[in-house]
N, C-alpha and C positions, 0 to 999 in steps of 0.2 A: 678765670676758669668759668664754668658754668654752674656755679653753685646756685644761681637763681632758679634752675630749673630742677624740678623735684625736692629742691631744698638741699641738695647735696647729700640725702639721707637714703637713698634708695638706689641701688645698684643692680645692672643686669648680669645674670649669670647664663651664659649661653654654652651649649656642647653638653652640659651635664643632665640635660633633661631628656624627655622622650624623643625617639628619632622621628624625623618628617613623616614617616608613614604611620607614626602613632601620637597624632594631636592631642592635647590635654582636653578635656570635657568642654572646657569653656570655648576653645578654638572651634569646635564642632557647632558651636550656637552663633559665633561670630558672623555678622554679615558686613559686606562692605557698603559703608556709608560715609558719604560726604556732606558737607554743609558750606553755607556761604562763607566768606572771608571778611571778618569783622576789622575795625581799626586796630584794636587790642591784638588780634592774630597777626596782622601785619608787623606790629612792633615787636612780638614775639618772634616770628620768622626771621626778621631782620638781626636780632640779637643773637638766636640760634645760627644762622649761617654766615654773618657778618658782610651780607649784601641785601639789596633790597631784590627780592624775588617778585614775579608776576605770577601768583597762583590764580587758579580758575575756582578752586575750592580748597577746604581744607578736610582732612580725616580724622583719624584717631587722636585722641587727646589725653595726655598725662593726667595722674590724680589732681594736678593744679589747674587743670583747663587749658594748658599750653598745647598747640598743635604738636603731633609727632610727625606728621606727614602732609603732603599737600599736592594736589593735583595741577599740573601745568600743562600748556600747549607746547610740545616739543617742536612742532614745526612752524610756529610763528617767527617770523623773521624778525619783527621788532616790536618792542614793548616800551612805551613810554619814551619813543623816539631814539631809542638806543637799538643798536644791532644785536641779535642773539649771540652769546658767547659759548653756550653749552652745546657739545657736540649732537647730532641727531640722534644717535643712539641711546640717548641718555634716560629714555623712557618717558611714560605717562605719569608715574608717582615718583616723588623725591622724598626721602626722610630729611626729617628736620630737626629732631631731637638729638642732642649730642651724645646722651646716654645711649641711646637706641642705635645711633651710627656706630659708636664704639662697639656695643655687642655685636652688631652684625659683622664688623670687620673682623673681630676675634673670631666669629663663628666662619667665616670663610677664610681665615688664616688655617683654622684645624682641619681644612679639606673638605668644608659641608658642599661646595660647590661639585667639586670631584666626585665626591659620595653620591650626591643627587644624579650627576650625569650618568654615572654608572648604572644606577638604578633604572635610569630611562633607557639606556642602551640595552639592558637586559630585558627590557620590554614587560 
């Protein structure tokens, strides 16, 4: 498992909080911020993902300082001499924290994407 991430003591509950239209006060203060990738970050990302990614920067960090997300170039055809394996539509930002990935998977399974799409369609 991933007991090394967040010490296995913290879990995320998704779906029981405020709706996407009512973000918590802390979210209103949040800013998109990324920073350089350190050797320690690379080690954490490899453990989290099970493969060596080629990030351009790292974003949010957990309480232990491990990256929770990273920025990468989805258009890059080669990294380190290897061909890109990810599909082109996989986005600019990738989640790396296993706890966060599980939480988002549960949130999506609860119908969050359909709910948000319905709100967008309503205008």
